[in-house]
C-alpha positions, 0 to 999 in steps of 0.5 A, spaced: 912 564 413 907 559 411 903 564 407 910 566 403 910 558 401 903 558 399 904 564 394 911 561 391 907 554 390 912 550 395 906 548 399 899 548 397 894 552 401 890 545 404 897 543 406 899 550 409 892 548 413 894 541 415 901 544 418 897 549 422 892 544 425 898 539 426 901 544 431 895 547 435 893 540 435 901 539 438 900 545 443 894 542 446 897 536 446 903 539 450 899 543 454 894 538 457 900 533 459 903 539 462 897 541 466 896 534 469 903 533 470 902 540 475 896 537 477 900 531 480 905 535 483 900 539 487 897 532 489 903 530 492 904 537 496 898 537 499 898 530 500 903 529 503 903 535 508 896 533 509 893 541 507 888 543 502 890 546 495 887 554 497 892 553 503 897 551 500 895 556 495 894 562 500 900 560 504 905 561 497 902 567 495 903 570 503 911 568 501 912 562 505 917 557 501 915 550 501 920 548 506 917 553 512 910 550 509 912 542 510 915 543 517 918 537 520 915 534 513 920 537 509 924 531 507 918 527 506 916 533 502 922 532 497 922 525 497 915 525 495 916 530 489 923 527 486 919 520 485 913 524 483 917 527 477 922 521 476 915 518 475 913 524 469 920 523 466 920 515 465 913 517 462 916 522 457 921 516 456 916 512 455 912 516 449 919 518 446 919 525 448 926 524 450 931 519 450 935 515 455 940 519 456 935 525 457 932 521 462 937 520 466 941 527 466 934 530 467 933 525 474 940 525 475 938 533 477 932 532 480 933 531 488 938 538 487 932 542 484 926 539 487 931 541 494 932 548 491 925 548 489 923 547 496 927 551 499 928 557 496 922 559 492 917 563 495 910 564 494 909 567 486 909 574 483 913 579 478 919 574 479 915 569 476 915 571 469 924 571 469 927 565 465 929 560 470 925 562 476 918 558 476 912 560 472 906 564 474 901 559 478 894 558 474 889 558 478 888 551 478 896 550 480 899 554 484 905 550 485 907 550 477 914 548 476 919 545 471 920 538 472 926 537 468 
């Protein structure tokens, strides 16, 4: 697309290069934030449940839900995850990534989304690549999921 704009003289090659660089930088920054948010969620889960990340990962891969893994700590897990997700929403609002209305709408859905995720999501596999289902985790993040 940019090469066509360069070819017809709409923009220069240096402008096209600057656009490409800015897009790459934005993707890297977004990935960094997403990874930090996922890591924070992993930390909340492992600290709330008192288990290691390796244990969590293996149990999720074995098909257990977070509710099963949490046992009698399920309510505390949901509360802790909602608090972390709302903190991440507040950070996105403060950074100007979302509006106050978007933040309020996302927060209003946090409890239901987290409760659904804790109760229903089992491990990770082929289903994790479908829209509306948790993304396939990276090695560093066995609990990757959208926060909003």
